[in-house]
Structures are given as C-alpha cells and as structure tokens.
LOKETOR-332932 format. One record per residue: z, x, y of N, C-alpha, C in turn; residue number from 0. Coordinates in Angstrom, 2 decimals, always signed. Example, Ala and Ser with C-alpha at 12.3 -4.5 7.8 and 13.67 -1.06 7.14 Angstrom:
LOKETOR-332932
{nZ->+7.80 nX->+13.19 nY->-5.69 caZ->+7.80 caX->+12.30 caY->-4.50 cZ->+7.80 cX->+13.20 cY->-3.30 seq->0} $
{nZ->+7.08 nX->+12.85 nY->-2.25 caZ->+7.14 caX->+13.67 caY->-1.06 cZ->+7.87 cX->+12.90 cY->+0.03 seq->1} $
//
This chain:
LOKETOR-332932
{nZ->+107.25 nX->+121.28 nY->+33.34 caZ->+107.40 caX->+119.88 caY->+33.68 cZ->+107.55 cX->+119.10 cY->+32.38 seq->0} $
{nZ->+108.59 nX->+118.27 nY->+32.31 caZ->+108.81 caX->+117.42 caY->+31.15 cZ->+108.99 cX->+115.99 cY->+31.64 seq->1} $
{nZ->+108.23 nX->+115.04 nY->+31.09 caZ->+108.37 caX->+113.64 caY->+31.40 cZ->+108.48 cX->+112.83 cY->+30.12 seq->2} $
{nZ->+109.45 nX->+111.93 nY->+30.08 caZ->+109.68 caX->+111.14 caY->+28.87 cZ->+109.97 cX->+109.70 cY->+29.27 seq->3} $
{nZ->+109.39 nX->+108.75 nY->+28.53 caZ->+109.69 caX->+107.34 caY->+28.72 cZ->+109.98 cX->+106.75 cY->+27.35 seq->4} $
{nZ->+111.15 nX->+106.12 nY->+27.21 caZ->+111.56 caX->+105.55 caY->+25.92 cZ->+111.82 cX->+104.06 cY->+26.07 seq->5} $
{nZ->+111.36 nX->+103.29 nY->+25.12 caZ->+111.70 caX->+101.88 caY->+25.00 cZ->+112.27 cX->+101.68 cY->+23.61 seq->6} $
{nZ->+113.44 nX->+102.24 nY->+23.39 caZ->+114.04 caX->+102.19 caY->+22.05 cZ->+115.55 cX->+102.34 cY->+22.18 seq->7} $
{nZ->+116.23 nX->+102.24 nY->+21.06 caZ->+117.69 caX->+102.32 caY->+21.03 cZ->+118.14 cX->+103.44 cY->+20.12 seq->8} $
{nZ->+119.27 nX->+104.07 nY->+20.48 caZ->+119.92 caX->+105.05 caY->+19.61 cZ->+119.23 cX->+106.40 cY->+19.54 seq->9} $
{nZ->+118.59 nX->+106.84 nY->+20.60 caZ->+117.90 caX->+108.13 caY->+20.60 cZ->+118.75 cX->+109.20 cY->+21.27 seq->10} $
{nZ->+118.57 nX->+110.45 nY->+20.83 caZ->+119.20 caX->+111.60 caY->+21.45 cZ->+118.12 cX->+112.60 cY->+21.81 seq->11} $
{nZ->+118.12 nX->+113.04 nY->+23.08 caZ->+117.15 caX->+114.02 caY->+23.55 cZ->+117.92 cX->+115.21 cY->+24.08 seq->12} $
{nZ->+117.51 nX->+116.42 nY->+23.67 caZ->+118.13 caX->+117.67 caY->+24.13 cZ->+117.02 cX->+118.56 cY->+24.67 seq->13} $
{nZ->+117.04 nX->+118.82 nY->+25.99 caZ->+116.00 caX->+119.60 caY->+26.65 cZ->+116.63 cX->+120.82 cY->+27.31 seq->14} $
{nZ->+116.02 nX->+121.99 nY->+27.09 caZ->+116.45 caX->+123.21 caY->+27.76 cZ->+115.24 cX->+123.75 cY->+28.52 seq->15} $
{nZ->+115.35 nX->+123.82 nY->+29.83 caZ->+114.29 caX->+124.40 caY->+30.65 cZ->+114.79 cX->+125.74 cY->+31.17 seq->16} $
{nZ->+114.54 nX->+126.78 nY->+30.39 caZ->+114.94 caX->+128.14 caY->+30.74 cZ->+114.01 cX->+129.10 cY->+30.02 seq->17} $
{nZ->+114.03 nX->+130.35 nY->+30.44 caZ->+113.15 caX->+131.35 caY->+29.85 cZ->+113.56 cX->+131.77 cY->+28.46 seq->18} $
{nZ->+112.80 nX->+132.64 nY->+27.89 caZ->+113.11 caX->+133.18 caY->+26.57 cZ->+114.50 cX->+133.78 cY->+26.57 seq->19} $
{nZ->+115.24 nX->+133.56 nY->+25.53 caZ->+116.62 caX->+134.04 caY->+25.39 cZ->+117.51 cX->+133.55 cY->+26.52 seq->20} $
{nZ->+117.22 nX->+132.37 nY->+27.04 caZ->+118.06 caX->+131.79 caY->+28.09 cZ->+117.85 cX->+132.41 cY->+29.44 seq->21} $
{nZ->+116.77 nX->+133.14 nY->+29.65 caZ->+116.51 caX->+133.83 caY->+30.91 cZ->+116.15 cX->+132.88 cY->+32.04 seq->22} $
{nZ->+115.92 nX->+133.47 nY->+33.20 caZ->+115.67 caX->+132.70 caY->+34.41 cZ->+114.29 cX->+132.07 cY->+34.42 seq->23} $
{nZ->+114.26 nX->+130.82 nY->+34.88 caZ->+113.01 caX->+130.11 caY->+35.13 cZ->+113.24 cX->+129.22 cY->+36.35 seq->24} $
{nZ->+112.33 nX->+129.23 nY->+37.30 caZ->+112.46 caX->+128.43 caY->+38.51 cZ->+111.53 cX->+127.24 cY->+38.50 seq->25} $
{nZ->+111.81 nX->+126.28 nY->+39.40 caZ->+110.92 caX->+125.16 caY->+39.68 cZ->+110.65 cX->+124.26 cY->+38.48 seq->26} $
{nZ->+111.66 nX->+124.02 nY->+37.65 caZ->+111.51 caX->+123.08 caY->+36.54 cZ->+111.62 cX->+121.65 cY->+37.05 seq->27} $
{nZ->+110.93 nX->+120.75 nY->+36.38 caZ->+110.99 caX->+119.33 caY->+36.70 cZ->+111.20 cX->+118.56 cY->+35.40 seq->28} $
{nZ->+112.20 nX->+117.67 nY->+35.40 caZ->+112.47 caX->+116.81 caY->+34.24 cZ->+112.59 cX->+115.39 cY->+34.72 seq->29} $
{nZ->+111.88 nX->+114.46 nY->+34.06 caZ->+111.95 caX->+113.05 caY->+34.41 cZ->+112.10 cX->+112.24 cY->+33.13 seq->30} $
{nZ->+113.10 nX->+111.37 nY->+33.08 caZ->+113.34 caX->+110.51 caY->+31.92 cZ->+113.55 cX->+109.09 cY->+32.39 seq->31} $
{nZ->+112.85 nX->+108.14 nY->+31.76 caZ->+113.12 caX->+106.72 caY->+31.90 cZ->+113.41 cX->+106.18 cY->+30.53 seq->32} $
{nZ->+114.56 nX->+105.53 nY->+30.39 caZ->+114.99 caX->+105.04 caY->+29.09 cZ->+115.39 cX->+103.57 cY->+29.22 seq->33} $
{nZ->+114.85 nX->+102.73 nY->+28.33 caZ->+115.20 caX->+101.32 caY->+28.27 cZ->+115.71 cX->+101.01 cY->+26.88 seq->34} $
{nZ->+117.01 nX->+100.83 nY->+26.74 caZ->+117.60 caX->+100.55 caY->+25.44 cZ->+119.07 cX->+100.89 cY->+25.44 seq->35} $
{nZ->+119.75 nX->+100.55 nY->+24.38 caZ->+121.18 caX->+100.80 caY->+24.25 cZ->+121.43 cX->+102.07 cY->+23.44 seq->36} $
{nZ->+122.53 nX->+102.75 nY->+23.75 caZ->+122.99 caX->+103.87 caY->+22.93 cZ->+122.12 cX->+105.10 cY->+22.97 seq->37} $
{nZ->+121.41 nX->+105.32 nY->+24.06 caZ->+120.58 caX->+106.52 caY->+24.19 cZ->+121.36 cX->+107.63 cY->+24.88 seq->38} $
{nZ->+120.99 nX->+108.88 nY->+24.57 caZ->+121.68 caX->+110.03 caY->+25.13 cZ->+120.67 cX->+111.12 cY->+25.48 seq->39} $
{nZ->+120.85 nX->+111.74 nY->+26.66 caZ->+120.02 caX->+112.86 caY->+27.05 cZ->+120.93 cX->+114.01 cY->+27.49 seq->40} $
{nZ->+120.61 nX->+115.22 nY->+27.01 caZ->+121.29 caX->+116.44 caY->+27.44 cZ->+120.23 cX->+117.36 cY->+28.00 seq->41} $
{nZ->+120.41 nX->+117.77 nY->+29.25 caZ->+119.43 caX->+118.60 caY->+29.94 cZ->+120.11 cX->+119.84 cY->+30.49 seq->42} $
{nZ->+119.50 nX->+121.01 nY->+30.27 caZ->+119.95 caX->+122.26 caY->+30.86 cZ->+118.79 cX->+122.89 cY->+31.61 seq->43} $
{nZ->+119.01 nX->+123.17 nY->+32.89 caZ->+118.02 caX->+123.86 caY->+33.71 cZ->+118.68 cX->+125.10 cY->+34.30 seq->44} $
{nZ->+117.90 nX->+126.16 nY->+34.43 caZ->+118.48 caX->+127.41 caY->+34.90 cZ->+117.73 cX->+127.95 cY->+36.10 seq->45} $
{nZ->+118.45 nX->+128.50 nY->+37.03 caZ->+118.01 caX->+129.24 caY->+38.21 cZ->+117.67 cX->+128.31 cY->+39.37 seq->46} $
{nZ->+116.58 nX->+128.54 nY->+40.10 caZ->+116.35 caX->+127.95 caY->+41.43 cZ->+115.39 cX->+126.77 cY->+41.44 seq->47} $
{nZ->+115.63 nX->+125.86 nY->+42.40 caZ->+114.70 caX->+124.78 caY->+42.75 cZ->+114.30 cX->+123.91 cY->+41.57 seq->48} $
{nZ->+115.25 nX->+123.54 nY->+40.75 caZ->+115.00 caX->+122.65 caY->+39.63 cZ->+115.31 cX->+121.21 cY->+40.05 seq->49} $
{nZ->+114.60 nX->+120.26 nY->+39.45 caZ->+114.82 caX->+118.84 caY->+39.74 cZ->+114.98 cX->+118.09 cY->+38.43 seq->50} $
{nZ->+116.03 nX->+117.27 nY->+38.36 caZ->+116.25 caX->+116.39 caY->+37.21 cZ->+116.32 cX->+114.96 cY->+37.71 seq->51} $
{nZ->+115.57 nX->+114.07 nY->+37.09 caZ->+115.58 caX->+112.66 caY->+37.43 cZ->+115.76 cX->+111.86 cY->+36.15 seq->52} $
{nZ->+116.86 nX->+111.11 nY->+36.06 caZ->+117.18 caX->+110.35 caY->+34.85 cZ->+117.47 cX->+108.91 cY->+35.25 seq->53} $
{nZ->+116.76 nX->+107.97 nY->+34.64 caZ->+117.03 caX->+106.54 caY->+34.84 cZ->+117.21 cX->+105.91 cY->+33.47 seq->54} $
{nZ->+118.40 nX->+105.34 nY->+33.25 caZ->+118.70 caX->+104.70 caY->+31.97 cZ->+119.13 cX->+103.26 cY->+32.23 seq->55} $
{nZ->+118.50 nX->+102.34 nY->+31.50 caZ->+118.75 caX->+100.92 caY->+31.67 cZ->+119.26 cX->+100.34 cY->+30.36 seq->56} $
{nZ->+120.21 nX->+99.48 nY->+30.44 caZ->+120.94 caX->+98.79 caY->+29.39 cZ->+122.28 cX->+99.48 cY->+29.16 seq->57} $
{nZ->+122.88 nX->+99.35 nY->+28.00 caZ->+124.29 caX->+99.67 caY->+27.84 cZ->+124.55 cX->+100.90 cY->+26.96 seq->58} $
{nZ->+125.72 nX->+101.50 nY->+27.19 caZ->+126.28 caX->+102.58 caY->+26.38 cZ->+125.32 cX->+103.78 cY->+26.29 seq->59} $
{nZ->+124.77 nX->+104.18 nY->+27.43 caZ->+123.89 caX->+105.34 caY->+27.50 cZ->+124.63 cX->+106.51 cY->+28.14 seq->60} $
{nZ->+124.21 nX->+107.74 nY->+27.83 caZ->+124.87 caX->+108.94 caY->+28.35 cZ->+123.84 cX->+109.93 cY->+28.85 seq->61} $
{nZ->+124.09 nX->+110.49 nY->+30.04 caZ->+123.25 caX->+111.56 caY->+30.59 cZ->+124.15 cX->+112.75 cY->+30.89 seq->62} $
{nZ->+123.85 nX->+113.91 nY->+30.28 caZ->+124.57 caX->+115.16 caY->+30.54 cZ->+123.57 cX->+116.13 cY->+31.16 seq->63} $
{nZ->+123.76 nX->+116.45 nY->+32.44 caZ->+122.82 caX->+117.29 caY->+33.17 cZ->+123.55 cX->+118.54 cY->+33.65 seq->64} $
{nZ->+123.01 nX->+119.72 nY->+33.31 caZ->+123.58 caX->+120.99 caY->+33.75 cZ->+122.48 cX->+121.79 cY->+34.44 seq->65} $
{nZ->+122.75 nX->+122.18 nY->+35.68 caZ->+121.85 caX->+123.04 caY->+36.44 cZ->+122.68 cX->+124.25 cY->+36.85 seq->66} $
{nZ->+122.39 nX->+125.41 nY->+36.24 caZ->+123.26 caX->+126.54 caY->+36.48 cZ->+122.54 cX->+127.73 cY->+37.09 seq->67} $
{nZ->+123.27 nX->+128.40 nY->+37.95 caZ->+122.73 caX->+129.58 caY->+38.62 cZ->+121.71 cX->+129.20 cY->+39.68 seq->68} $
{nZ->+121.59 nX->+129.99 nY->+40.69 caZ->+120.54 caX->+129.78 caY->+41.67 cZ->+120.89 cX->+128.79 cY->+42.75 seq->69} $
{nZ->+119.85 nX->+128.40 nY->+43.50 caZ->+120.03 caX->+127.53 caY->+44.65 cZ->+118.98 cX->+126.43 cY->+44.65 seq->70} $
{nZ->+119.25 nX->+125.39 nY->+45.44 caZ->+118.27 caX->+124.36 caY->+45.69 cZ->+117.98 cX->+123.43 cY->+44.53 seq->71} $
{nZ->+118.92 nX->+123.26 nY->+43.62 caZ->+118.72 caX->+122.34 caY->+42.50 cZ->+119.07 cX->+120.92 cY->+42.93 seq->72} $
{nZ->+118.34 nX->+119.93 nY->+42.38 caZ->+118.57 caX->+118.53 caY->+42.71 cZ->+118.66 cX->+117.71 cY->+41.44 seq->73} $
{nZ->+119.60 nX->+116.76 nY->+41.44 caZ->+119.80 caX->+115.89 caY->+40.30 cZ->+119.89 cX->+114.44 cY->+40.79 seq->74} $
{nZ->+119.09 nX->+113.56 nY->+40.18 caZ->+119.07 caX->+112.14 caY->+40.53 cZ->+119.33 cX->+111.34 cY->+39.26 seq->75} $
{nZ->+120.44 nX->+110.60 nY->+39.23 caZ->+120.79 caX->+109.79 caY->+38.05 cZ->+120.96 cX->+108.34 cY->+38.46 seq->76} $
{nZ->+120.28 nX->+107.45 nY->+37.73 caZ->+120.43 caX->+106.01 caY->+37.94 cZ->+120.77 cX->+105.38 cY->+36.61 seq->77} $
{nZ->+121.89 nX->+104.67 nY->+36.57 caZ->+122.32 caX->+103.96 caY->+35.36 cZ->+122.46 cX->+102.49 cY->+35.71 seq->78} $
{nZ->+121.77 nX->+101.63 nY->+34.96 caZ->+121.82 caX->+100.19 caY->+35.17 cZ->+122.28 cX->+99.56 cY->+33.87 seq->79} $
{nZ->+123.45 nX->+98.98 nY->+33.88 caZ->+124.01 caX->+98.38 caY->+32.67 cZ->+125.50 cX->+98.63 cY->+32.62 seq->80} $
{nZ->+126.08 nX->+98.50 nY->+31.45 caZ->+127.52 caX->+98.61 caY->+31.29 cZ->+127.88 cX->+99.75 cY->+30.34 seq->81} $
{nZ->+129.05 nX->+100.35 nY->+30.57 caZ->+129.63 caX->+101.40 caY->+29.73 cZ->+128.73 cX->+102.64 cY->+29.64 seq->82} $
{nZ->+128.03 nX->+102.95 nY->+30.71 caZ->+127.18 caX->+104.13 caY->+30.75 cZ->+127.94 cX->+105.31 cY->+31.34 seq->83} $
{nZ->+127.51 nX->+106.53 nY->+31.01 caZ->+128.20 caX->+107.74 caY->+31.45 cZ->+127.20 cX->+108.75 cY->+31.99 seq->84} $
{nZ->+127.53 nX->+109.33 nY->+33.16 caZ->+126.75 caX->+110.42 caY->+33.74 cZ->+127.70 cX->+111.61 cY->+33.91 seq->85} $
{nZ->+127.33 nX->+112.76 nY->+33.36 caZ->+128.06 caX->+114.01 caY->+33.57 cZ->+127.08 cX->+114.99 cY->+34.20 seq->86} $
{nZ->+127.40 nX->+115.47 nY->+35.40 caZ->+126.49 caX->+116.35 caY->+36.12 cZ->+127.24 cX->+117.62 cY->+36.55 seq->87} $
{nZ->+126.73 nX->+118.78 nY->+36.16 caZ->+127.34 caX->+120.05 caY->+36.51 cZ->+126.30 cX->+120.92 cY->+37.20 seq->88} $
{nZ->+126.65 nX->+121.44 nY->+38.36 caZ->+125.77 caX->+122.34 caY->+39.10 cZ->+126.59 cX->+123.54 cY->+39.55 seq->89} $
{nZ->+126.03 nX->+124.75 nY->+39.42 caZ->+126.67 caX->+125.90 caY->+40.05 cZ->+125.61 cX->+126.73 cY->+40.74 seq->90} $
{nZ->+126.03 nX->+127.50 nY->+41.69 caZ->+125.12 caX->+128.23 caY->+42.56 cZ->+125.42 cX->+127.82 cY->+43.99 seq->91} $
{nZ->+124.37 nX->+127.52 nY->+44.75 caZ->+124.59 caX->+127.06 caY->+46.12 cZ->+123.47 cX->+126.12 cY->+46.54 seq->92} $
{nZ->+123.76 nX->+125.32 nY->+47.57 caZ->+122.78 caX->+124.41 caY->+48.18 cZ->+122.18 cX->+123.43 cY->+47.17 seq->93} $
{nZ->+123.00 nX->+122.90 nY->+46.27 caZ->+122.55 caX->+121.93 caY->+45.28 cZ->+122.87 cX->+120.51 cY->+45.74 seq->94} $
{nZ->+122.14 nX->+119.52 nY->+45.21 caZ->+122.30 caX->+118.13 caY->+45.61 cZ->+122.38 cX->+117.25 cY->+44.36 seq->95} $
{nZ->+123.31 nX->+116.28 nY->+44.39 caZ->+123.43 caX->+115.30 caY->+43.32 cZ->+123.46 cX->+113.90 cY->+43.92 seq->96} $
{nZ->+122.66 nX->+113.00 nY->+43.35 caZ->+122.68 caX->+111.59 caY->+43.70 cZ->+122.96 cX->+110.80 cY->+42.43 seq->97} $
{nZ->+123.97 nX->+109.93 nY->+42.47 caZ->+124.30 caX->+109.09 caY->+41.33 cZ->+124.32 cX->+107.64 cY->+41.80 seq->98} $
{nZ->+123.46 nX->+106.80 nY->+41.20 caZ->+123.44 caX->+105.35 caY->+41.42 cZ->+123.90 cX->+104.68 cY->+40.14 seq->99} $
{nZ->+124.95 nX->+103.89 nY->+40.23 caZ->+125.46 caX->+103.18 caY->+39.05 cZ->+125.55 cX->+101.70 cY->+39.40 seq->100} $
{nZ->+124.93 nX->+100.87 nY->+38.56 caZ->+124.98 caX->+99.43 caY->+38.74 cZ->+125.40 cX->+98.80 cY->+37.43 seq->101} $
{nZ->+126.51 nX->+98.08 nY->+37.46 caZ->+127.04 caX->+97.45 caY->+36.26 cZ->+128.53 cX->+97.67 cY->+36.19 seq->102} $
{nZ->+129.11 nX->+97.35 nY->+35.06 caZ->+130.56 caX->+97.40 caY->+34.91 cZ->+131.00 cX->+98.48 cY->+33.93 seq->103} $
{nZ->+132.16 nX->+99.06 nY->+34.23 caZ->+132.84 caX->+100.04 caY->+33.38 cZ->+131.97 cX->+101.26 cY->+33.07 seq->104} $
{nZ->+131.27 nX->+101.73 nY->+34.07 caZ->+130.49 caX->+102.96 caY->+33.96 cZ->+131.32 cX->+104.12 cY->+34.49 seq->105} $
{nZ->+130.95 nX->+105.35 nY->+34.13 caZ->+131.68 caX->+106.51 caY->+34.65 cZ->+130.70 cX->+107.61 cY->+35.04 seq->106} $
{nZ->+131.07 nX->+108.36 nY->+36.07 caZ->+130.28 caX->+109.50 caY->+36.52 cZ->+131.23 cX->+110.65 cY->+36.83 seq->107} $
{nZ->+130.87 nX->+111.85 nY->+36.36 caZ->+131.62 caX->+113.06 caY->+36.66 cZ->+130.65 cX->+114.07 cY->+37.25 seq->108} $
{nZ->+130.98 nX->+114.56 nY->+38.46 caZ->+130.15 caX->+115.55 caY->+39.13 cZ->+131.01 cX->+116.78 cY->+39.39 seq->109} $
{nZ->+130.58 nX->+117.93 nY->+38.89 caZ->+131.25 caX->+119.21 caY->+39.13 cZ->+130.27 cX->+120.14 cY->+39.80 seq->110} $
{nZ->+130.62 nX->+120.64 nY->+40.99 caZ->+129.76 caX->+121.56 caY->+41.72 cZ->+130.58 cX->+122.79 cY->+42.10 seq->111} $
{nZ->+130.17 nX->+123.96 nY->+41.62 caZ->+130.82 caX->+125.21 caY->+41.99 cZ->+129.83 cX->+126.05 cY->+42.77 seq->112} $
{nZ->+130.32 nX->+126.76 nY->+43.75 caZ->+129.47 caX->+127.50 caY->+44.67 cZ->+129.64 cX->+126.92 cY->+46.05 seq->113} $
{nZ->+128.66 nX->+127.08 nY->+46.91 caZ->+128.78 caX->+126.65 caY->+48.30 cZ->+127.67 cX->+125.70 cY->+48.71 seq->114} $
{nZ->+127.99 nX->+124.91 nY->+49.75 caZ->+127.02 caX->+124.04 caY->+50.44 cZ->+126.36 cX->+123.02 cY->+49.54 seq->115} $
{nZ->+127.15 nX->+122.38 nY->+48.69 caZ->+126.63 caX->+121.31 caY->+47.83 cZ->+126.78 cX->+119.97 cY->+48.53 seq->116} $
{nZ->+125.96 nX->+118.99 nY->+48.12 caZ->+126.05 caX->+117.62 caY->+48.61 cZ->+126.03 cX->+116.67 cY->+47.43 seq->117} $
{nZ->+126.84 nX->+115.63 nY->+47.53 caZ->+126.86 caX->+114.59 caY->+46.51 cZ->+126.86 cX->+113.23 cY->+47.19 seq->118} $
{nZ->+126.00 nX->+112.32 nY->+46.72 caZ->+125.98 caX->+110.94 caY->+47.18 cZ->+126.18 cX->+110.05 cY->+45.96 seq->119} $
{nZ->+127.18 nX->+109.19 nY->+46.03 caZ->+127.50 caX->+108.27 caY->+44.94 cZ->+127.36 cX->+106.84 cY->+45.45 seq->120} $
{nZ->+126.62 nX->+106.01 nY->+44.73 caZ->+126.42 caX->+104.62 caY->+45.08 cZ->+126.83 cX->+103.78 cY->+43.88 seq->121} $
{nZ->+127.92 nX->+103.03 nY->+44.02 caZ->+128.47 caX->+102.24 caY->+42.91 cZ->+128.34 cX->+100.75 cY->+43.21 seq->122} $
{nZ->+127.79 nX->+100.00 nY->+42.27 caZ->+127.73 caX->+98.56 caY->+42.37 cZ->+128.29 cX->+98.00 cY->+41.07 seq->123} $
{nZ->+129.34 nX->+97.21 nY->+41.17 caZ->+129.91 caX->+96.63 caY->+39.95 cZ->+131.41 cX->+96.62 cY->+39.98 seq->124} $
{nZ->+132.00 nX->+96.65 nY->+38.80 caZ->+133.43 caX->+96.49 caY->+38.63 cZ->+133.94 cX->+97.53 cY->+37.63 seq->125} $
{nZ->+135.09 nX->+98.10 nY->+37.93 caZ->+135.77 caX->+99.05 caY->+37.04 cZ->+134.95 cX->+100.29 cY->+36.75 seq->126} $
{nZ->+134.17 nX->+100.75 nY->+37.73 caZ->+133.44 caX->+101.99 caY->+37.59 cZ->+134.36 cX->+103.15 cY->+37.99 seq->127} $
{nZ->+134.24 nX->+104.28 nY->+37.31 caZ->+135.11 caX->+105.44 caY->+37.53 cZ->+134.25 cX->+106.62 cY->+37.94 seq->128} $
{nZ->+134.64 nX->+107.32 nY->+39.01 caZ->+133.90 caX->+108.48 caY->+39.49 cZ->+134.87 cX->+109.62 cY->+39.76 seq->129} $
{nZ->+134.49 nX->+110.81 nY->+39.33 caZ->+135.25 caX->+112.03 caY->+39.61 cZ->+134.30 cX->+113.06 cY->+40.19 seq->130} $
{nZ->+134.64 nX->+113.61 nY->+41.36 caZ->+133.83 caX->+114.65 caY->+42.00 cZ->+134.72 cX->+115.86 cY->+42.23 seq->131} $
{nZ->+134.29 nX->+117.01 nY->+41.72 caZ->+134.99 caX->+118.27 caY->+41.96 cZ->+134.01 cX->+119.23 cY->+42.62 seq->132} $
{nZ->+134.35 nX->+119.65 nY->+43.83 caZ->+133.55 caX->+120.61 caY->+44.57 cZ->+134.46 cX->+121.79 cY->+44.92 seq->133} $
{nZ->+134.06 nX->+123.00 nY->+44.57 caZ->+134.98 caX->+124.14 caY->+44.72 cZ->+134.50 cX->+125.20 cY->+45.70 seq->134} $
{nZ->+133.52 nX->+124.90 nY->+46.53 caZ->+133.01 caX->+125.90 caY->+47.46 cZ->+133.21 cX->+125.51 cY->+48.90 seq->135} $
{nZ->+132.76 nX->+126.37 nY->+49.80 caZ->+132.81 caX->+126.10 caY->+51.23 cZ->+131.56 cX->+125.32 cY->+51.63 seq->136} $
{nZ->+131.71 nX->+124.44 nY->+52.62 caZ->+130.57 caX->+123.71 caY->+53.15 cZ->+130.09 cX->+122.57 cY->+52.29 seq->137} $
{nZ->+130.88 nX->+122.13 nY->+51.31 caZ->+130.49 caX->+121.03 caY->+50.43 cZ->+130.74 cX->+119.69 cY->+51.12 seq->138} $
{nZ->+129.90 nX->+118.69 nY->+50.81 caZ->+130.07 caX->+117.35 caY->+51.37 cZ->+129.83 cX->+116.31 cY->+50.28 seq->139} $
{nZ->+130.44 nX->+115.14 nY->+50.46 caZ->+130.18 caX->+114.03 caY->+49.55 cZ->+130.22 cX->+112.72 cY->+50.33 seq->140} $
{nZ->+129.54 nX->+111.71 nY->+49.79 caZ->+129.55 caX->+110.38 caY->+50.37 cZ->+129.66 cX->+109.38 cY->+49.22 seq->141} $
{nZ->+130.55 nX->+108.41 nY->+49.37 caZ->+130.78 caX->+107.40 caY->+48.34 cZ->+130.54 cX->+106.02 cY->+48.95 seq->142} $
{nZ->+129.65 nX->+105.25 nY->+48.33 caZ->+129.38 caX->+103.89 caY->+48.76 cZ->+129.67 cX->+102.97 cY->+47.58 seq->143} $
{nZ->+130.44 nX->+101.90 nY->+47.83 caZ->+130.79 caX->+101.01 caY->+46.73 cZ->+130.57 cX->+99.56 cY->+47.12 seq->144} $
{nZ->+129.95 nX->+98.80 nY->+46.22 caZ->+129.84 caX->+97.36 caY->+46.34 cZ->+130.57 cX->+96.76 cY->+45.15 seq->145} $
{nZ->+131.65 nX->+96.05 nY->+45.42 caZ->+132.50 caX->+95.52 caY->+44.36 cZ->+132.03 cX->+94.12 cY->+43.96 seq->146} $
{nZ->+131.89 nX->+93.88 nY->+42.67 caZ->+131.49 caX->+92.56 caY->+42.18 cZ->+132.67 cX->+91.80 cY->+41.57 seq->147} $
{nZ->+133.86 nX->+92.36 nY->+41.67 caZ->+135.07 caX->+91.71 caY->+41.16 cZ->+135.69 cX->+90.87 cY->+42.27 seq->148} $
{nZ->+135.85 nX->+89.54 nY->+42.08 caZ->+136.43 caX->+88.71 caY->+43.12 cZ->+137.85 cX->+89.15 cY->+43.51 seq->149} $
{nZ->+138.56 nX->+89.79 nY->+42.59 caZ->+139.92 caX->+90.26 caY->+42.88 cZ->+139.91 cX->+91.59 cY->+43.63 seq->150} $
{nZ->+138.74 nX->+92.18 nY->+43.80 caZ->+138.64 caX->+93.44 caY->+44.53 cZ->+138.57 cX->+94.64 cY->+43.60 seq->151} $
{nZ->+138.17 nX->+95.77 nY->+44.17 caZ->+138.05 caX->+97.03 caY->+43.45 cZ->+138.83 cX->+98.09 cY->+44.22 seq->152} $
{nZ->+139.15 nX->+99.16 nY->+43.57 caZ->+139.82 caX->+100.25 caY->+44.26 cZ->+139.01 cX->+101.53 cY->+44.10 seq->153} $
{nZ->+139.14 nX->+102.40 nY->+45.08 caZ->+138.47 caX->+103.69 caY->+45.05 cZ->+139.51 cX->+104.77 cY->+45.23 seq->154} $
{nZ->+139.44 nX->+105.77 nY->+44.38 caZ->+140.33 caX->+106.92 caY->+44.50 cZ->+139.47 cX->+108.16 cY->+44.51 seq->155} $
{nZ->+139.68 nX->+109.02 nY->+45.50 caZ->+138.91 caX->+110.25 caY->+45.61 cZ->+139.87 cX->+111.43 cY->+45.58 seq->156} $
{nZ->+139.63 nX->+112.36 nY->+44.69 caZ->+140.36 caX->+113.62 caY->+44.64 cZ->+139.35 cX->+114.72 cY->+44.81 seq->157} $
{nZ->+139.54 nX->+115.54 nY->+45.82 caZ->+138.60 caX->+116.64 caY->+46.06 cZ->+139.36 cX->+117.94 cY->+45.91 seq->158} $
{nZ->+138.96 nX->+118.71 nY->+44.93 caZ->+139.62 caX->+119.99 caY->+44.66 cZ->+138.87 cX->+121.12 cY->+45.33 seq->159} $
{nZ->+139.62 nX->+122.05 nY->+45.87 caZ->+139.01 caX->+123.24 caY->+46.50 cZ->+139.55 cX->+124.46 cY->+45.83 seq->160} $
//
C-alpha cells in the first residue's frame, strides 16, 4: 500500500508495485493526491486485483498509470485544472478505468488489451481530448461530456478492435 499527498509544484514520482526482479505481486493499492502545478506521477502495477487512485488539482499535471498482466485491476483518475494529461494502460482481463476530467484542454488516453474491460470517461470543460483503444472481446465504454464552451463542443470516438 502506498499513499502520497503533495502540496507542492514541479514534483516527479515514480512508483513500481511489483515483486523482486519485476515478478508478480497481487492486491497492490496506490493513492495519490496532488495540489500544485507541473507535477508528474508514473505508476506500474503488476498482476491481479491492483487499484490505482490519482487525483491531481491545478494545471499542467501528468499521470501515467500501467497495470499489466492479470485480472481485476482498477484505475481511478481525477484531474481538475487545465492542460493536464492522463495516460492509462491495462492488459489482462476484467480491468476497469474511470477518468474524470474537469477544466480546459486536458487529454486522456486509455489503452486496454485483453478481454472484458470497462472504461467510464466523464469530461467537463472545453477542448478536452480523449482516446480509448480496447482490443478484446466483451469490452465496454461510456463517455459523458458537459461542455462549457458557448459555441459547443464535439466528441469523436474511435474504437479499435
């Protein structure tokens, strides 16, 4: 279990939750709350039933989350501010990703390989960009958008199989 809370700017955190020599470890939990500009977190979790929860507030923050191998992994990312980036990669099966983005010109990329994955994306703001790639059978996604641009927003979804 790793928990981190930051009230600072310009930090980089790199966490690997895996066994010796990159071996299998199950049931990892990572929680990060960050308040500040220009912060970055890179997380790698391996095997089954891992949970990642990342909340970053303010601008120009980046979250890179990788959950590889195994089943039942969950990732929860919340970005509040502008020009923030979430990159989430999961492989295996029965994994779940939730991305909440509030603010303008944020981006999220979700890649899920394997079967029976679920993704929920909630976008609030203007000029936010989302890419979801799911390459297995039984995958599902849901996209909810609240546009704050008086001229309107557009949504484009490309789903690769």
